[in-house]
C-alpha positions in Angstrom: 80.8 -27.0 54.4 82.5 -24.8 51.8 79.2 -23.1 51.1 78.7 -22.4 54.8 82.2 -21.0 55.0 81.7 -18.7 52.0 78.3 -17.5 53.3 79.8 -16.6 56.7 82.9 -15.0 55.2 80.9 -12.9 52.8 78.7 -11.7 55.7 81.4 -10.8 58.1 83.9 -9.6 55.6 81.8 -6.5 55.2 81.4 -5.8 58.9 84.7 -6.4 60.6 88.3 -5.8 59.8 91.3 -7.7 61.1 91.6 -5.7 64.3 91.9 -7.2 67.8 88.8 -9.2 68.5 89.8 -9.7 72.1 89.6 -6.0 72.8 86.2 -5.8 71.1 84.9 -8.7 73.1 85.8 -7.0 76.4 83.8 -4.0 75.4 80.7 -6.0 74.3 78.5 -8.3 76.3 75.9 -10.5 74.7 72.5 -10.1 76.3 70.3 -12.5 74.3 69.6 -14.1 70.9 66.4 -13.7 68.9 65.3 -15.6 65.9 64.1 -13.9 62.7 62.3 -16.2 60.3 61.8 -13.8 57.3 64.3 -13.2 56.0 66.2 -15.9 58.0 68.6 -14.5 60.5 69.6 -14.2 64.2 69.4 -11.0 66.1 72.1 -10.2 68.7 71.1 -8.0 71.6 74.2 -6.8 73.4 75.6 -4.2 75.8 78.5 -2.0 74.7 79.7 0.9 76.8 76.6 0.5 79.0 74.3 1.1 76.0 71.9 -1.6 74.7 72.5 -2.4 71.0 71.4 -4.9 68.3 72.8 -6.3 65.1 71.7 -9.1 62.9 73.4 -12.1 61.3 71.6 -12.4 58.0 71.4 -16.0 56.7 70.0 -15.2 53.2 71.7 -18.2 51.6 70.6 -20.7 54.3 69.1 -23.9 52.8 67.4 -26.9 54.5 70.5 -29.0 53.6 73.1 -26.5 54.8 75.6 -27.9 57.4 74.4 -26.0 60.4 77.4 -26.9 62.6 79.9 -25.7 59.9 78.0 -22.5 59.3 77.9 -21.6 63.0 81.6 -22.4 63.3 82.3 -19.9 60.5 80.0 -17.3 62.1 81.7 -17.7 65.5 85.1 -17.0 63.9 83.9 -13.7 62.5 81.6 -12.6 65.3 83.2 -11.7 68.7 79.9 -11.8 70.5 79.5 -15.5 69.7 81.5 -17.6 72.1 82.0 -21.4 72.3 79.5 -21.5 75.2 76.6 -20.4 73.1 77.6 -22.3 69.9 75.2 -25.2 70.5 72.3 -22.9 71.1 73.0 -21.1 67.9 73.2 -24.4 66.0 69.7 -25.2 67.4 68.4 -21.8 66.2 69.8 -22.3 62.7 68.2 -25.8 62.6 64.8 -24.2 63.6 65.2 -21.8 60.7 66.0 -24.7 58.4 62.8 -26.5 59.5 60.7 -23.4 58.5 62.5 -23.1 55.2 62.0 -26.8 54.4 58.4 -27.0 55.5 55.9 -27.9 52.8 53.8 -25.1 51.4 50.3 -26.3 50.7 48.3 -23.5 52.3 45.0 -22.7 50.6 43.4 -19.3 51.1 39.7 -18.8 51.4 37.6 -15.6 51.6 37.3 -14.7 55.3 36.0 -11.1 55.4 34.6 -8.5 53.0 34.9 -5.0 54.6 33.0 -2.1 53.2 33.3 0.9 55.4 34.7 3.8 53.4 32.1 5.9 51.7 34.5 6.6 48.7 37.0 4.4 46.9 40.1 3.0 48.6 43.6 4.2 47.6 45.9 1.9 49.6 46.2 -0.8 52.2 49.1 -1.9 54.6 49.7 -4.5 57.3 51.6 -4.1 60.5 54.5 -6.6 60.8 52.6 -9.3 62.7 49.5 -8.9 60.5 47.2 -8.3 63.5 46.3 -4.8 62.2 45.9 -3.3 58.8 45.1 0.2 57.6 43.2 1.5 54.6 43.4 5.0 52.9 40.5 6.4 50.9 39.2 9.2 48.8 36.9 10.0 51.7 39.9 11.8 53.4 40.3 9.2 56.2 42.5 6.3 57.1 40.9 3.4 59.0 42.6 1.0 61.4 41.3 -2.6 61.4 41.6 -5.8 63.5 42.6 -8.5 61.0 41.3 -11.5 62.9 37.8 -10.1 63.4 37.5 -7.7 60.5 36.5 -5.0 63.1 37.1 -1.3 62.5 39.1 -0.1 65.5 39.3 3.6 64.7 39.1 6.3 62.0 41.9 8.7 61.5 40.3 12.0 60.5 41.8 15.4 59.8 43.1 15.5 56.2 41.5 18.0 53.9 41.7 15.8 50.8 42.3 12.3 49.5 44.4 10.0 51.8 46.5 8.5 49.1 49.3 6.6 50.8 49.5 4.9 54.3 52.2 3.0 56.2 52.9 1.5 59.6 56.3 2.1 61.3 57.2 -1.6 61.0 58.5 -3.6 62.8 57.1 -1.6 65.8 53.7 -0.9 64.5 52.8 1.8 67.1 52.6 4.6 64.6 50.9 5.3 61.3 51.8 7.8 58.6 49.3 9.1 56.1 50.1 11.1 53.0 47.4 13.2 51.3 46.5 15.3 48.3 46.1 18.1 50.8 50.0 18.3 50.6 50.5 17.2 54.2 51.6 14.0 56.0 50.2 13.2 59.4 51.7 11.0 62.1 49.2 9.0 64.3 49.2 6.7 67.3 48.0 3.3 66.3 46.5 2.6 69.7 44.7 5.8 70.4 44.3 7.5 67.0 45.9 10.7 68.3 47.6 12.8 65.7 51.1 13.5 66.9 52.3 15.8 64.1 51.2 17.3 60.8 54.1 17.7 58.4 53.7 20.7 56.2 56.0 21.9 53.5 55.2 20.2 50.2 53.6 22.4 47.5 51.7 19.6 45.8 50.1 16.2 46.5 52.0 13.6 48.5 51.8 10.3 46.7 54.3 8.0 48.5 55.8 7.7 51.9 57.8 5.4 54.1 59.3 5.1 57.6 63.0 4.3 57.9 63.8 1.0 59.6 64.6 2.7 62.9 61.3 4.5 62.9 63.0 7.8 63.5 62.2 9.4 60.1 59.3 9.5 57.7 60.1 10.1 54.0 57.4 11.7 51.8 57.5 12.0 48.0 55.4 14.6 46.2 54.2 15.8 42.8 56.2 18.9 43.5 59.3 17.0 42.4 60.8 16.8 45.9 61.0 14.3 48.7 61.3 15.3 52.4 62.6 13.6 55.5 60.8 14.4 58.7 61.8 13.8 62.3 59.2 11.5 63.9 59.9 12.6 67.5 60.2 16.4 66.9 57.7 16.7 64.1 60.2 18.8 62.1 61.5 18.7 58.6 65.1 17.3 58.5 66.0 17.8 54.9 64.5 18.3 51.4 65.8 16.0 48.6 65.8 18.2 45.5 67.1 17.2 42.1 64.3 15.6 40.1 62.7 17.5 37.3 59.3 15.8 37.5 56.9 14.2 40.0 58.3 11.7 42.5 56.0 8.6 42.6 58.1 6.0 44.4 60.6 5.9 47.3 62.2 3.3 49.5 64.8 3.1 52.3 67.4 0.4 52.4 67.4 -2.0 55.3 70.1 -0.2 57.2 68.3 3.2 56.8 71.4 5.1 55.6 70.2 5.4 51.9 66.9 6.2 50.2 65.9 6.0 46.6 63.3 8.1 44.8 61.8 7.2 41.4 60.4 9.9 39.2 58.4 10.7 36.1 61.6 12.3 34.8 62.7 8.7 34.0 65.4 8.6 36.6 66.0 7.1 40.1 68.1 9.0 42.6 70.1 7.5 45.5 70.4 9.8 48.5 72.5 9.8 51.7 69.9 10.0 54.5 72.3 11.6 57.0 73.2 14.6 54.7 70.5 14.7 52.1 73.1 14.6 49.4 72.3 12.9 46.1 74.9 10.1 45.6 73.9 8.7 42.3 71.4 9.3 39.5 70.3 6.1 37.8 69.8 7.0 34.1 68.7 4.6 31.5 65.0 4.2 31.4 63.2 5.6 28.4 59.9 6.1 30.2 58.6 7.2 33.6 59.8 5.1 36.6 56.9 3.3 38.2 58.6 1.4 41.1 62.0 1.1 42.8 63.3 -1.0 45.6 66.6 -2.1 47.4 67.4 -5.7 48.0 67.9 -6.9 51.5 71.7 -6.6 51.7 71.6 -3.2 50.1 73.8 -4.2 47.1 71.2 -3.8 44.3 68.4 -1.6 43.3 65.6 -2.8 41.0 63.5 -0.3 38.9 60.4 -0.7 36.8 59.4 1.6 34.1 56.7 2.6 31.6 59.3 1.7 28.9 58.3 -2.0 29.4 61.6 -2.9 31.1 63.0 -3.6 34.5 66.6 -2.6 35.4 69.1 -3.8 38.0 71.6 -1.3 39.4 74.6 -1.5 41.7 73.4 0.4 44.8 76.9 1.4 45.9 78.2 2.7 42.6 75.0 3.6 40.8 76.1 1.7 37.7 73.7 -0.2 35.4 73.9 -4.0 35.9 71.3 -5.4 33.6 68.1 -4.7 31.7 65.4 -7.3 32.2 63.2 -7.5 29.1 60.2 -9.5 28.0 57.1 -7.5 28.8 55.1 -6.1 25.9 53.6 -3.2 27.9 54.4 -0.9 30.8 56.0 -2.5 33.9 53.8 -1.2 36.8 55.5 -2.8 39.8 58.7 -4.6 40.8 60.0 -6.4 43.9 62.8 -8.6 45.3 62.3 -11.8 47.3 63.8 -11.7 50.8 67.2 -13.0 49.7 67.5 -10.7 46.7 67.9 -13.7 44.4 64.7 -13.2 42.4 62.9 -10.2 41.0 59.2 -10.2 40.2 57.6 -7.8 37.8 54.0 -6.9 37.1 52.9 -5.4 33.8 50.0 -3.8 32.0 50.3 -6.6 29.4 48.5 -8.9 31.9 51.5 -11.0 32.9 54.0 -11.1 35.7 57.6 -12.4 35.3 60.3 -13.8 37.6 63.9 -13.1 36.9 67.1 -14.4 38.5 69.4 -11.6 39.8 72.4 -13.9 39.2 71.8 -14.9 35.6 69.6 -12.0 34.7 67.3 -14.5 32.9 63.5 -14.9 33.0 62.9 -18.1 35.0 59.1 -18.0 35.1 56.2 -16.3 33.3 53.0 -15.9 35.3 50.2 -15.9 32.7 46.5 -16.1 33.2 45.1 -12.7 34.3 42.6 -11.1 31.9 43.8 -7.5 32.6 46.7 -5.5 33.7 48.6 -6.4 36.9 49.2 -3.4 39.0 50.8 -5.0 42.1 53.1 -8.0 42.7 54.7 -9.3 45.9 56.5 -12.4 47.3 55.3 -14.1 50.4 57.8 -13.9 53.3 59.3 -17.3 52.6 59.9 -16.3 49.0 58.4 -19.3 47.3 55.0 -17.8 46.4 54.0 -14.7 44.5 50.8 -12.7 44.8 49.4 -10.6 41.9 46.5 -8.1 41.8 44.8 -7.3 38.6 42.2 -5.2 36.9 40.3 -8.4 36.0 38.9 -8.3 39.6 41.0 -11.2 40.8 44.2 -11.8 42.7 46.3 -14.9 41.9 48.8 -17.0 43.9 51.7 -18.5 42.0 54.6 -20.8 42.5 57.7 -18.6 42.3 59.9 -21.3 40.9 57.6 -22.6 38.1 55.2 -19.8 37.4 52.3 -22.3 37.9 49.1 -20.6 39.1 48.1 -22.2 42.4 44.9 -20.3 43.2 42.6 -17.7 41.8 41.3 -15.4 44.6 37.8 -14.2 43.5 35.1 -12.1 45.1 35.9 -8.5 44.2 33.6 -6.6 41.9 36.1 -4.1 40.7 39.8 -3.7 39.8 42.2 -4.9 42.6 44.9 -2.4 43.0 46.7 -3.6 46.1 47.6 -6.9 47.8 49.9 -8.0 50.6 50.8 -10.9 52.8 51.1 -10.8 56.6 54.4 -11.6 58.2 53.7 -15.3 58.6 52.4 -15.5 55.0 49.1 -17.2 56.0 46.8 -14.2 55.5 46.4 -12.1 52.3 44.7 -8.8 52.0 43.4 -7.4 48.7 42.0 -4.0 48.1 39.8 -2.8 45.3 38.4 0.6 44.6 
């Protein structure tokens, strides 16, 4: 009960002051409640001032043994939209989340489809949120859209004049696709028709990373020209240029609220930017080698960075201060990621191993050893209890995130695997090789 109270107080202490809840309740009317399994939470759809709005109650610390009734009672005290009349329904939703979190994980993966359609090597792959579609970019200057269940090619997105290096869906919606190319442009496409809505021009060198913001109103592109740009999805216009790095930008990521973005560069720094103004808020300085990867955790409190200097670093996202350096790898760290709760960090290295660190203790809690070559990609499954790695040894591996035990070796590729991903449910894996 104390844990439930602390969880709810930590959540709502950030969102609400001590103002008159009664007045706020009169202005807001709850429309419906939606369940979000990964990461666990409840979405509130409501009407305020005649406008439809949403907000989420994140339950990142929810456990199968959490007292659901006590947790919901604490949530109700801090959330004016939650009234006594819907309290039992929310308890039921929390219990459903607990069932999913407590379910046994014994899923075995098997080779379902091998797809060979591009005439030149692949560069990147990405799922839509549901996992019903995925996209592939290629040196053949195209992006292809695939049906996951049938392995069928749905359409080819043509128009770039050079390598399509980076691709993304506008998740969670999935109705748009962005492609970034060595031709210095980014293109915005319709998932359903393949129509090109906009071509974003303005970079003076190759685009090597991109991302939609969570609201799907902006696309961010990072380039070898040392800048990142934000583009308006609806208007097809440049919103702002993020200038400040002195070398190529090779990684970027929005936080979950969409008001901040980070860029990682070969200049050994990561910059934190205000999305609304384009102002640089912090420069994260500390790595002794090029930054390879950077990511926010879910609650936007931490940033994790990986570097060619063989280390991973944790930073306070609000202040830009260094929190910890996570050591142990004997070669370059090529990829880093958080689990959904931000409680663990996974790292992938050129030394052929991956590691799992606790963000609370800053200690290594598991070593993932067994690959015969460098690991270029690492990711958690949506539930956060499994880790997937992709290696130059032509295999991907599935690991237990708590123990580091290898659960399955995924074989079948004949070349280096450079990309891997889970679908939203965590029951499909896609791997890409060159």
